[in-house]
Phi, psi and omega in degrees: 000146179291142181286155176301326179295318179294318178298319179296319178296316181293322178295316179298320179294322182287332185238046184305316185243358188267324187196172176286124178290153179283148180275164176300323179297319178296318177295317179301313180297316180294316182291344178287343180278133177291350180266356180254132184234139177257129175239126182238144170239185183308311185231022182209161174211158175227141175247123188233138175248129178240135178223116182062233181265007181248152177223151182225131174279116180280316175203153178222121184231133178235136176304126183305328181288349184240014177288153177062030178245000000 
């Protein structure tokens, strides 16, 4: 599994001008929950929380150099 530090770096790169990137501590805290799931692709990741029959995308980050591909 990808480290919280790596996720924080990738999140910061994906959201350079749009919003405050999440910290490694925030990723660590979220990933500690059994209801939060990390899904990764080559240059992107999604953090999803599922509760019962519902799911919520917490964040979705794509490396800027690989967008629209």
